[in-house]
N, C-alpha and C positions, 0 to 999 in steps of 0.2 A: 674520248679519243684514244685509240691505241698508240703505243709508243714505237718509234723506230729505234732499233737497237743494233749495234755492232759489237759482238762479243768475240774476243780472241781466246782460243783454247790452245794453251801451250803444249799440252800432252806431256810426255816424259822427256822434256827437253830443258836445257839450261841448268847449270849449277846454281846454288843459292846466290853467289856473288853476281853471276851473269844475269840472273833473273832480276835482282835489285837494279842493276844497270839498265836493263831493258825497260823496266817499269818507269824508271826515272827519265829515260829518253822519251818514252811515249808521253809522260806527263808534261815534259818541257815542250814537246811539239804541240800539245793541245792547250797549253796555258795562253789565255787571252783570246782564244779562237771562239767564234760564234758557231756552235755546233747545232746541227739539225737532227741529231740522234743521241741516244744515250750510249755510253761506251763502257764496256765491261772487259776485264781480263781475268781469265781462269788459269790459275797457276798450280803447280804441284803442291801437295800438302805442306812440305817443309818450307815453302816460300811464303805461305800465307801471312804469318805474323809480321815478317820483315817487310813484305811488299805493302801490307796494310799501312805501315808507318810512312812508306814512300808516297802513297797516293792519297793519304788523309788530307781532307780539305780541297781535293781536286775534283774534276768532273768524272773521274774514273771510278767505276764500281768494281768490287772484287768478288770473284767466284772461286769455289772449289771445283775440281773436276769430277768429284764423286763424293759419296758419303756412305757410311755403314748402314745396314738395314736393321741394326739393333741400337737400343738407346745407350747402353753402357755395359760393362762387365768383362768377363774373361774371353775376349775375342782378340787375341794377339795380332797386332799389325793393322787393326782396323782403326778408322777415325770417324767419330760420331758427328752427327749434325750439331750437337751442343758444343763440341770442341771447335768445329769450324766457325760457328757463330762467335765464339770467344776470341777469335783472332781479329775480328773486325770485318770478315767477309759477310756479304749480304745476299749472295746468289750461290746456287749449286747446280752444276750440270748433272743430270740423272738420265740413265738409259742410253748413253752414247753407244753406237753400234759396236765399238771396240770392246766395251764392257759386256754387251750381250754376246758377242762372238767369242772372245777369248776367255771370259770368266763366267760364262753360263748364266748370266743374270736373266731370270725369267719374269713373267708378269707379276707374280706375287712378291718377289724380292723388290722389284721396282716400285710396286704399290707401297710397300713398307717404307722405302727410302723417301718417297714423295711425302708421305704422312709425317715422317720424322723431320724432314726439312721444314715443312709448314709449321709444325709444332714449335720449332726453334726460330721462327721468323726469317727463314731463308726463302728466297724466291727460286723455285725450281725452274731450270731451263731443261725441259723434258724433250728428249730426242726420239724421233720416229722415222722410219724409212725402210725401203725394200732392198733386197739383193737383186743382182742383175738377172738371175734366173727367174725371179718373180716378176720383174719388169718385162722380160721376154714373153712370159706366159700371160701378160696383161692382167695380173692379179694384184697389182700394187695398191689399188684402192682397198681391196679386201684386207691386205696385210696391215696397212696403216690403220684401218678401222679397228682391227682386232687389238693392235697395240694400244690404242686409246681406250678401248673398252676394258682391257685387261689391267690397266695401271692408273688411269686418271679419271675416267668417267664414273668412278665410284664416289667421287668427291661431291660435297654439297656445292651449290652454285657459288656461294661466297668464297669458298676455298679454291674452286677451279678458276675463279677470276684472278687469282694470284699467280697462275701458271703462265710461263712463257713456253711456247712450243718451238722446236727446231726440226724442220724436215730435212733429213739427210739421206739422199739416195745412196745406199752403201756402196754401190758400184762407182760412185763419183768421189769417194773420200780417199785422198792421197794417191789417186790413180792418174790425175791430170785430166780425166774425163769430167765433164760438167753437164748437168741437165741443161737443156736449152732454157731460155727465159720463159718460153711458152710451156714447156714441161713443168717448170717450177710453178708457174702461175696456175696451171690446171690443178696440180696437187694441192697447192695452198688454198685455192678456192674450194676444192673438195673437202679439205680438212675444216675449213670455216663452215661449210654447209653441215657437217656432222655436229659441230659444236652448236650450231643454231638449232638443230633437231633436238639435241639433248638439253641445252640450257637457255635457248631463246636467242633471238637476233641481237639483242643489245650486248650480251656477253660475247657472242661470236664476233661482233664488230669491234669489240674492245680488246680481243686477244691478239697479242703480238705473235706472229709466226715467222720465224727466221729461216733462211735457207743455209744449209751447211753441205758442202760438197765441192771442194776445189773452187770456192769463191776467191777471186784474186783481183788485183788492181785493174786488170784488163776487162773483166766481165762484170764487176760489181755494179757499175752504173746501169747497165742494161737490166740486170736482175732486179735491182732496187726500184726500177721504173715501173715494175708490174704492180697493179693495185693491191694484190694480196700478199706481196713479199715485203715484210716489214723490217728487213735487215738481214744480217748474216751471222752465222757461227763459223768463225774463221780459224782454220788450222795453221798450216805452214806459213801462210802470209802474215800471220800475227806475230811471228818470231823476228820480223824485221820492222823496226819502228816506222821507217819511211813507207813501206808497203801498207802497213796497217793504217797509217794516217791517210794514204791515198784512198783506201776503201771507205774510211769514215767520211772523207770529202766527197764520195760518190753521192751522198745525200744533198 
């Protein structure tokens, strides 16, 4: 059975002190609750070790927002998967559209990041999705298929089974635009069909595919009601504990 997951991606927001306070607030809201999904928060690198102590023993999993594509060495400013693991984090977002767009991360770089995350027992949350121009040209399926081929379909079946996918239509991130629940379902079903072709139906059925793209308290329940939408990768709405809790409650 695949897991329902709600993951909050804080991006470059919150000072360390503010991040600790937000993590503590989320933890307190979830304490004693009967949840129908797993909950993950992805924080900036400098928060990880401190927030790890805050959420220890709770239902909240901890993720990094990125990792280096090198194991270690003279790469000033980079943070390795091994370092991330040492903080207590167990997940890592890889391939977010902002990393692809602003920092030029290509298929090969992302492939290396996925491999290093897996080597260090981090669960990759691997992001895929198309730009508005690609959606207008109706080539979104081709774009997403190439992203999978380029960075994760090289994995052995046992390693791919550890991957969480997040479909994020780039045109709906931080814009207030959201794919309709039907558009999300169509793409998620297509992604699952590609996985089935590559790895078989059982792995496809067990792969969690999250929706990312202006998912918020108002639309979460409708999105999560679709059979192939297994949760959300939440941006802005994860920065307010109450909003994040409402999205979690949508399950």
